[in-house]
PASEBA-1860 file (N, C-alpha, C; in nm, 3 decimals):
! residues 219
1> XXXXXXXX> 2.327/-0.720/4.665/2.188/-0.743/4.706/2.115/-0.829/4.604 ~ 2.048/-0.929/4.651/1.978/-1.023/4.562/1.845/-0.962/4.520 ~ 1.817/-0.961/4.388/1.697/-0.900/4.339/1.577/-0.996/4.355 ~ 1.462/-0.938/4.387/1.342/-1.022/4.402/1.281/-1.053/4.267 ~ 1.183/-1.145/4.267/1.117/-1.185/4.143/1.050/-1.070/4.071 ~ 0.978/-0.977/4.144/0.920/-0.863/4.074/1.021/-0.778/4.000 ~ 1.137/-0.759/4.064/1.240/-0.676/4.000/1.288/-0.744/3.871 ~ 1.311/-0.877/3.881/1.350/-0.951/3.761/1.244/-0.937/3.651
9> XXXXXXXX> 1.120/-0.945/3.689/1.009/-0.937/3.593/1.007/-0.799/3.527 ~ 1.030/-0.694/3.605/1.030/-0.559/3.551/1.146/-0.543/3.453 ~ 1.262/-0.597/3.489/1.380/-0.587/3.404/1.357/-0.659/3.270 ~ 1.300/-0.779/3.280/1.273/-0.855/3.159/1.170/-0.784/3.071 ~ 1.069/-0.725/3.133/0.967/-0.652/3.055/1.027/-0.535/2.984 ~ 1.115/-0.461/3.051/1.180/-0.346/2.993/1.269/-0.390/2.876 ~ 1.344/-0.498/2.892/1.433/-0.547/2.788/1.355/-0.588/2.665 ~ 1.245/-0.658/2.685/1.163/-0.705/2.573/1.104/-0.586/2.498
17> XXXXXXXX> 1.063/-0.484/2.572/1.007/-0.366/2.508/1.109/-0.293/2.422 ~ 1.232/-0.280/2.472/1.336/-0.215/2.393/1.369/-0.293/2.267 ~ 1.369/-0.426/2.276/1.392/-0.507/2.157/1.283/-0.489/2.055 ~ 1.158/-0.482/2.101/1.045/-0.461/2.008/1.054/-0.328/1.937 ~ 1.104/-0.226/2.007/1.118/-0.095/1.947/1.234/-0.093/1.848 ~ 1.343/-0.158/1.879/1.462/-0.151/1.795/1.441/-0.216/1.661 ~ 1.359/-0.321/1.652/1.341/-0.394/1.527/1.287/-0.306/1.416 ~ 1.172/-0.234/1.434/1.122/-0.150/1.325/1.213/-0.034/1.293
25> XXXXXXXX> 1.284/0.021/1.392/1.374/0.134/1.366/1.491/0.089/1.284 ~ 1.544/-0.031/1.310/1.656/-0.083/1.235/1.617/-0.107/1.090 ~ 1.493/-0.156/1.073/1.447/-0.188/0.938/1.434/-0.065/0.850 ~ 1.416/0.055/0.915/1.398/0.175/0.836/1.529/0.249/0.811 ~ 1.643/0.185/0.841/1.772/0.252/0.832/1.808/0.284/0.687 ~ 1.767/0.205/0.588/1.798/0.227/0.447/1.677/0.281/0.371 ~ 1.705/0.331/0.251/1.595/0.360/0.160/1.560/0.228/0.092 ~ 1.437/0.184/0.108/1.397/0.052/0.059/1.284/0.063/-0.040
33> XXXXXXXX> 1.261/-0.042/-0.117/1.149/-0.044/-0.211/1.065/-0.169/-0.188 ~ 0.935/-0.152/-0.189/0.842/-0.264/-0.171/0.750/-0.269/-0.293 ~ 0.769/-0.371/-0.381/0.686/-0.382/-0.502/0.557/-0.455/-0.474 ~ 0.449/-0.413/-0.541/0.323/-0.485/-0.528/0.324/-0.613/-0.611 ~ 0.412/-0.617/-0.712/0.428/-0.737/-0.796/0.570/-0.739/-0.851 ~ 0.624/-0.859/-0.866/0.760/-0.874/-0.926/0.756/-0.964/-1.048 ~ 0.638/-1.008/-1.089/0.627/-1.102/-1.202/0.660/-1.030/-1.333 ~ 0.735/-1.095/-1.417/0.773/-1.040/-1.548/0.647/-1.004/-1.626
41> XXXXXXXX> 0.644/-0.882/-1.681/0.531/-0.839/-1.761/0.416/-0.778/-1.682 ~ 0.422/-0.786/-1.549/0.312/-0.734/-1.468/0.329/-0.585/-1.438 ~ 0.219/-0.517/-1.411/0.224/-0.381/-1.364/0.241/-0.383/-1.212 ~ 0.326/-0.293/-1.163/0.361/-0.296/-1.022/0.368/-0.156/-0.964 ~ 0.331/-0.144/-0.840/0.350/-0.020/-0.764/0.474/-0.037/-0.680 ~ 0.572/0.047/-0.700/0.694/0.041/-0.622/0.690/0.152/-0.516 ~ 0.691/0.110/-0.389/0.682/0.206/-0.280/0.821/0.221/-0.216 ~ 0.879/0.340/-0.234/1.009/0.369/-0.179/0.990/0.434/-0.041
49> XXXXXXXX> 1.056/0.379/0.061/1.041/0.428/0.198/1.164/0.509/0.237 ~ 1.141/0.627/0.293/1.248/0.717/0.339/1.218/0.757/0.482 ~ 1.308/0.723/0.578/1.280/0.751/0.718/1.384/0.830/0.791 ~ 1.477/0.893/0.723/1.582/0.967/0.790/1.649/1.061/0.693 ~ 1.725/1.157/0.745/1.797/1.252/0.662/1.938/1.207/0.632 ~ 2.024/1.303/0.602/2.167/1.274/0.575/2.248/1.313/0.697 ~ 2.279/1.216/0.781/2.354/1.243/0.904/2.290/1.352/0.984 ~ 2.155/1.346/0.995/2.081/1.442/1.076/2.031/1.561/1.000
57> XXXXXXXX> 2.071/1.581/0.875/2.025/1.696/0.798/1.895/1.662/0.726 ~ 1.805/1.763/0.719/1.673/1.741/0.659/1.682/1.713/0.510 ~ 1.590/1.626/0.460/1.588/1.587/0.320/1.517/1.694/0.235 ~ 1.577/1.729/0.122/1.516/1.830/0.033/1.469/1.768/-0.098 ~ 1.513/1.646/-0.129/1.467/1.581/-0.250/1.527/1.446/-0.272 ~ 1.466/1.366/-0.361/1.522/1.236/-0.398/1.514/1.223/-0.549 ~ 1.613/1.159/-0.610/1.614/1.129/-0.750/1.626/0.978/-0.768 ~ 1.530/0.918/-0.833/1.526/0.772/-0.850/1.566/0.737/-0.991
65> XXXXXXXX> 1.673/0.657/-1.004/1.718/0.608/-1.134/1.632/0.490/-1.179 ~ 1.585/0.494/-1.303/1.502/0.387/-1.358/1.583/0.303/-1.453 ~ 1.574/0.169/-1.444/1.651/0.083/-1.537/1.617/0.114/-1.682 ~ 1.714/0.098/-1.771/1.695/0.129/-1.914/1.584/0.045/-1.975 ~ 1.557/-0.072/-1.919/1.457/-0.160/-1.977/1.313/-0.115/-1.945 ~ 1.301/-0.013/-1.862/1.168/0.039/-1.825/1.157/0.179/-1.887 ~ 1.064/0.197/-1.979/1.053/0.323/-2.054/0.937/0.411/-2.014 ~ 0.849/0.357/-1.931/0.730/0.437/-1.891/0.711/0.421/-1.739
73> XXXXXXXX> 0.702/0.534/-1.671/0.680/0.536/-1.526/0.579/0.644/-1.493 ~ 0.485/0.613/-1.405/0.388/0.713/-1.360/0.408/0.737/-1.211 ~ 0.462/0.854/-1.174/0.481/0.885/-1.033/0.346/0.920/-0.965 ~ 0.330/0.875/-0.843/0.211/0.910/-0.765/0.232/1.043/-0.695 ~ 0.129/1.126/-0.699/0.137/1.257/-0.634/0.163/1.238/-0.484 ~ 0.258/1.316/-0.433/0.293/1.310/-0.292/0.273/1.452/-0.236 ~ 0.173/1.477/-0.149/0.150/1.610/-0.096/0.279/1.670/-0.037 ~ 0.306/1.795/-0.070/0.425/1.862/-0.018/0.550/1.842/-0.099
81> XXXXXXXX> 0.537/1.771/-0.211/0.652/1.745/-0.295/0.619/1.777/-0.440 ~ 0.715/1.842/-0.511/0.702/1.867/-0.654/0.766/1.748/-0.727 ~ 0.705/1.714/-0.842/0.749/1.594/-0.914/0.800/1.631/-1.055 ~ 0.914/1.577/-1.088/0.961/1.582/-1.227/0.947/1.441/-1.285 ~ 0.849/1.420/-1.373/0.827/1.285/-1.428/0.951/1.232/-1.500 ~ 0.945/1.109/-1.545/1.059/1.042/-1.605/1.129/1.128/-1.711 ~ 1.253/1.168/-1.680/1.335/1.247/-1.770/1.479/1.195/-1.766 ~ 1.530/1.158/-1.881/1.668/1.104/-1.887/1.690/0.989/-1.791
89> XXXXXXXX> 1.585/0.903/-1.781/1.598/0.784/-1.698/1.583/0.806/-1.550 ~ 1.530/0.923/-1.509/1.517/0.954/-1.367/1.383/1.017/-1.335 ~ 1.332/0.990/-1.213/1.215/1.058/-1.160/1.260/1.132/-1.032 ~ 1.222/1.259/-1.020/1.270/1.341/-0.910/1.151/1.395/-0.829 ~ 1.162/1.384/-0.695/1.068/1.446/-0.604/1.145/1.554/-0.526 ~ 1.092/1.678/-0.525/1.157/1.788/-0.455/1.065/1.838/-0.346 ~ 1.114/1.844/-0.224/1.033/1.884/-0.111/1.002/2.035/-0.114 ~ 0.876/2.067/-0.093/0.837/2.208/-0.084/0.889/2.268/0.046
97> XXXXXXXX> 0.897/2.185/0.149/0.961/2.218/0.277/1.047/2.102/0.318 ~ 1.172/2.122/0.360/1.261/2.011/0.393/1.197/1.914/0.493 ~ 1.218/1.784/0.471/1.165/1.679/0.557/1.267/1.655/0.670 ~ 1.227/1.686/0.791/1.319/1.676/0.905/1.369/1.533/0.926 ~ 1.489/1.519/0.970/1.549/1.391/1.001/1.462/1.320/1.104 ~ 1.435/1.191/1.083/1.353/1.114/1.177/1.207/1.105/1.137 ~ 1.162/1.183/1.040/1.027/1.171/0.991/1.026/1.083/0.867 ~ 0.920/1.005/0.851/0.913/0.905/0.745/0.812/0.947/0.639
105> XXXXXXXX> 0.845/0.917/0.514/0.750/0.934/0.405/0.775/0.826/0.300 ~ 0.683/0.816/0.204/0.699/0.716/0.096/0.673/0.782/-0.038 ~ 0.727/0.721/-0.143/0.709/0.769/-0.280/0.670/0.647/-0.363 ~ 0.563/0.659/-0.442/0.510/0.546/-0.515/0.518/0.567/-0.664 ~ 0.579/0.473/-0.736/0.587/0.474/-0.883/0.508/0.356/-0.939 ~ 0.433/0.384/-1.045/0.362/0.278/-1.114/0.435/0.251/-1.247 ~ 0.465/0.124/-1.270/0.538/0.088/-1.393/0.513/-0.060/-1.425 ~ 0.562/-0.100/-1.543/0.549/-0.240/-1.584/0.685/-0.308/-1.576
113> XXXXXXXX> 0.689/-0.423/-1.507/0.810/-0.504/-1.506/0.832/-0.555/-1.649 ~ 0.953/-0.543/-1.702/0.977/-0.585/-1.842/0.931/-0.730/-1.868 ~ 0.855/-0.747/-1.973/0.801/-0.880/-2.005/0.911/-0.977/-2.042 ~ 1.023/-0.926/-2.095/1.131/-1.016/-2.139/1.236/-1.035/-2.029 ~ 1.209/-0.983/-1.909/1.307/-1.002/-1.800/1.308/-1.150/-1.758 ~ 1.426/-1.201/-1.731/1.440/-1.340/-1.689/1.414/-1.355/-1.541 ~ 1.359/-1.470/-1.506/1.335/-1.499/-1.365/1.470/-1.495/-1.291 ~ 1.474/-1.420/-1.182/1.598/-1.409/-1.106/1.676/-1.282/-1.138
121> XXXXXXXX> 1.637/-1.212/-1.244/1.703/-1.085/-1.276/1.679/-0.983/-1.163 ~ 1.779/-0.900/-1.138/1.766/-0.797/-1.037/1.746/-0.662/-1.108 ~ 1.642/-0.591/-1.068/1.618/-0.456/-1.118/1.651/-0.359/-1.006 ~ 1.755/-0.279/-1.024/1.799/-0.185/-0.921/1.747/-0.045/-0.952 ~ 1.711/0.026/-0.845/1.658/0.162/-0.858/1.740/0.255/-0.765 ~ 1.862/0.289/-0.804/1.947/0.373/-0.719/1.873/0.504/-0.685 ~ 1.891/0.551/-0.562/1.825/0.672/-0.514/1.930/0.771/-0.463 ~ 1.928/0.892/-0.516/2.016/0.998/-0.463/1.932/1.082/-0.370
129> XXXXXXXX> 1.965/1.081/-0.243/1.893/1.159/-0.141/1.968/1.289/-0.116 ~ 1.903/1.400/-0.151/1.965/1.532/-0.131/1.911/1.595/-0.002 ~ 2.002/1.658/0.075/1.965/1.716/0.200/2.013/1.860/0.209 ~ 1.968/1.931/0.315/2.011/2.071/0.331/2.165/2.078/0.340 ~ 2.221/1.976/0.410/2.367/1.966/0.416/2.406/1.827/0.367 ~ 2.471/1.820/0.254/2.519/1.692/0.202/2.413/1.612/0.128 ~ 2.449/1.490/0.089/2.360/1.400/0.020/2.407/1.257/0.044 ~ 2.319/1.161/0.020/2.349/1.021/0.036/2.308/0.949/-0.093
137> XXXXXXXX> 2.403/0.877/-0.151/2.376/0.806/-0.276/2.353/0.658/-0.248 ~ 2.226/0.619/-0.252/2.190/0.480/-0.229/2.202/0.405/-0.361 ~ 2.324/0.365/-0.395/2.351/0.313/-0.529/2.440/0.190/-0.529 ~ 2.481/0.140/-0.415/2.573/0.027/-0.413/2.499/-0.105/-0.440 ~ 2.561/-0.191/-0.523/2.501/-0.319/-0.557/2.504/-0.416/-0.439 ~ 2.395/-0.491/-0.426/2.389/-0.596/-0.325/2.423/-0.727/-0.392 ~ 2.528/-0.794/-0.342/2.575/-0.919/-0.401/2.546/-1.036/-0.308 ~ 2.481/-1.140/-0.363/2.451/-1.258/-0.281/2.577/-1.316/-0.224
145> XXXXXXXX> 2.572/-1.350/-0.094/2.685/-1.414/-0.031/2.786/-1.316/0.027 ~ 2.765/-1.185/-0.001/2.855/-1.082/0.053/2.778/-0.995/0.152 ~ 2.854/-0.928/0.239/2.794/-0.841/0.339/2.724/-0.725/0.269 ~ 2.610/-0.684/0.327/2.537/-0.574/0.266/2.618/-0.446/0.274 ~ 2.624/-0.370/0.164/2.700/-0.245/0.164/2.634/-0.140/0.254 ~ 2.704/-0.031/0.280/2.650/0.073/0.365/2.533/0.147/0.301 ~ 2.537/0.159/0.170/2.433/0.235/0.100/2.378/0.155/-0.017 ~ 2.305/0.045/0.013/2.254/-0.041/-0.096/2.147/0.029/-0.179
153> XXXXXXXX> 2.149/-0.002/-0.309/2.044/0.050/-0.398/1.914/-0.030/-0.376 ~ 1.801/0.035/-0.366/1.675/-0.040/-0.360/1.660/-0.125/-0.484 ~ 1.617/-0.248/-0.468/1.609/-0.337/-0.584/1.500/-0.442/-0.560 ~ 1.463/-0.509/-0.670/1.370/-0.621/-0.663/1.418/-0.732/-0.754 ~ 1.374/-0.854/-0.727/1.410/-0.970/-0.807/1.292/-1.015/-0.888 ~ 1.308/-1.028/-1.019/1.197/-1.067/-1.108/1.158/-1.212/-1.083 ~ 1.027/-1.234/-1.080/0.973/-1.368/-1.063/0.902/-1.409/-1.191 ~ 0.857/-1.535/-1.194/0.793/-1.590/-1.314/0.667/-1.515/-1.349
161> XXXXXXXX> 0.647/-1.498/-1.479/0.528/-1.426/-1.526/0.402/-1.507/-1.491 ~ 0.298/-1.435/-1.454/0.170/-1.501/-1.425/0.083/-1.497/-1.548 ~ -0.025/-1.571/-1.546/-0.116/-1.578/-1.661/-0.181/-1.444/-1.690 ~ -0.190/-1.355/-1.586/-0.257/-1.227/-1.603/-0.154/-1.116/-1.621 ~ -0.026/-1.147/-1.637/0.075/-1.043/-1.653/0.041/-0.952/-1.770 ~ 0.053/-0.824/-1.747/0.023/-0.727/-1.853/-0.119/-0.684/-1.859 ~ -0.208/-0.746/-1.773/-0.350/-0.711/-1.778/-0.398/-0.656/-1.642 ~ -0.305/-0.628/-1.552/-0.347/-0.584/-1.419/-0.311/-0.438/-1.395
169> XXXXXXXX> -0.302/-0.358/-1.505/-0.268/-0.217/-1.488/-0.374/-0.146/-1.406 ~ -0.502/-0.177/-1.434/-0.609/-0.113/-1.358/-0.603/-0.144/-1.211 ~ -0.570/-0.268/-1.178/-0.560/-0.308/-1.039/-0.446/-0.235/-0.968 ~ -0.333/-0.218/-1.040/-0.220/-0.148/-0.981/-0.255/-0.005/-0.956 ~ -0.323/0.059/-1.054/-0.361/0.200/-1.037/-0.460/0.216/-0.922 ~ -0.552/0.121/-0.910/-0.651/0.129/-0.803/-0.588/0.117/-0.665 ~ -0.470/0.052/-0.659/-0.405/0.030/-0.532/-0.316/0.148/-0.490 ~ -0.301/0.246/-0.576/-0.211/0.359/-0.546/-0.254/0.435/-0.420
177> XXXXXXXX> -0.387/0.465/-0.408/-0.435/0.538/-0.293/-0.416/0.457/-0.166 ~ -0.438/0.324/-0.177/-0.418/0.238/-0.061/-0.273/0.235/-0.019 ~ -0.183/0.239/-0.118/-0.041/0.238/-0.086/0.000/0.364/-0.013 ~ -0.053/0.480/-0.056/-0.020/0.606/0.010/-0.073/0.604/0.155 ~ -0.192/0.548/0.173/-0.249/0.539/0.307/-0.168/0.447/0.394 ~ -0.112/0.340/0.334/-0.028/0.248/0.409/0.098/0.315/0.458 ~ 0.158/0.401/0.375/0.278/0.473/0.415/0.249/0.558/0.536 ~ 0.131/0.627/0.537/0.093/0.712/0.650/0.072/0.623/0.773
185> XXXXXXXX> 0.003/0.510/0.753/-0.026/0.423/0.866/0.101/0.365/0.924 ~ 0.202/0.338/0.839/0.328/0.285/0.888/0.396/0.383/0.980 ~ 0.389/0.514/0.943/0.448/0.615/1.028/0.377/0.620/1.164 ~ 0.243/0.607/1.159/0.164/0.606/1.284/0.201/0.484/1.366 ~ 0.231/0.373/1.299/0.265/0.248/1.372/0.394/0.266/1.451 ~ 0.492/0.332/1.387/0.618/0.356/1.459/0.594/0.440/1.583 ~ 0.510/0.548/1.568/0.479/0.635/1.683/0.410/0.555/1.791 ~ 0.315/0.466/1.749/0.243/0.388/1.850/0.338/0.295/1.924
193> XXXXXXXX> 0.438/0.238/1.854/0.535/0.153/1.920/0.616/0.233/2.022 ~ 0.655/0.355/1.981/0.734/0.438/2.073/0.656/0.466/2.198 ~ 0.527/0.507/2.181/0.442/0.536/2.296/0.420/0.413/2.381 ~ 0.403/0.298/2.316/0.381/0.173/2.388/0.500/0.134/2.472 ~ 0.620/0.149/2.414/0.742/0.117/2.487/0.760/0.213/2.602 ~ 0.725/0.340/2.580/0.732/0.437/2.688/0.645/0.396/2.806 ~ 0.527/0.342/2.776/0.440/0.294/2.883/0.502/0.176/2.957 ~ 0.568/0.087/2.883/0.633/-0.027/2.948/0.744/0.021/3.039
201> XXXXXXXX> 0.822/0.117/2.993/0.932/0.168/3.074/0.879/0.230/3.204 ~ 0.774/0.314/3.191/0.717/0.376/3.310/0.665/0.269/3.407 ~ 0.594/0.167/3.351/0.543/0.062/3.437/0.651/-0.014/3.507 ~ 0.760/-0.046/3.434/0.870/-0.122/3.495/0.936/-0.041/3.606 ~ 0.959/0.087/3.582/1.018/0.172/3.685/0.931/0.179/3.808 ~ 0.799/0.194/3.785/0.705/0.199/3.896/0.708/0.073/3.980 ~ 0.721/-0.043/3.912/0.723/-0.170/3.982/0.848/-0.181/4.069 ~ 0.964/-0.137/4.015/1.086/-0.140/4.091/1.076/-0.050/4.214
209> XXXXXXXX> 1.022/0.072/4.195/1.006/0.164/4.308/0.916/0.108/4.412 ~ 0.807/0.042/4.373/0.712/-0.014/4.466/0.776/-0.126/4.547 ~ 0.856/-0.211/4.482/0.925/-0.317/4.553/1.023/-0.262/4.653 ~ 1.097/-0.158/4.611/1.195/-0.099/4.701/1.127/-0.038/4.822 ~ 1.012/0.032/4.802/0.939/0.093/4.916/0.886/-0.011/5.009 ~ 0.839/-0.122/4.955/0.784/-0.231/5.040/0.893/-0.289/5.125 ~ 1.015/-0.308/5.068/1.126/-0.362/5.145/1.164/-0.268/5.259 ~ 1.159/-0.136/5.227/1.196/-0.038/5.329/1.097/-0.039/5.445
217> XXX> 0.968/-0.053/5.413/0.865/-0.057/5.519/0.879/-0.182/5.603 ~ 0.909/-0.295/5.535/0.925/-0.419/5.610/1.040/-0.412/5.705 ~ 1.153/-0.348/5.657/1.273/-0.335/5.741/1.243/-0.243/5.859
END
């Protein structure tokens, strides 16, 4: 049976909606870090994003390894999580209640990018994700020109120092609350996308049903 133009339109609309939904979900597959600054000597807020458990198991904690060249780190308070400040090169967040698989949260660290770091240097922050059942070690190195590993370590690339490097600690601290709000807003954005795609699916199905009913009446 040859499909009519409305049916084609409904199918295309549904396909586009599914693609729009898959993009943000795919992007949240790894534990990632988003720095507010990467310039050598600058103060930066590193936002670590966590959007899933360990093969479906709820997350109970994360341990972030800090490079040896960074000696001072200030963790941002995260409601519902206990914090162990920098100890033996690690910062640990422990969930007061396990974070269910599929729910997203963020963890923000304030620190200074080493002033003597060379442009192009990679600073890796391996993350051990502990879950009710099992754990995932996000610690594999990402090598240029090679396929991304299954469990890449969150990392950033150092850029050239700016004229204000080392003097923007206050600005970084002032941005901490905004960063936490952004993490919450990002979770809401994913939910909004899901609801939006659901609406597209319902609309597309309704259009197909309407076309089919119209054909039946005409026949």
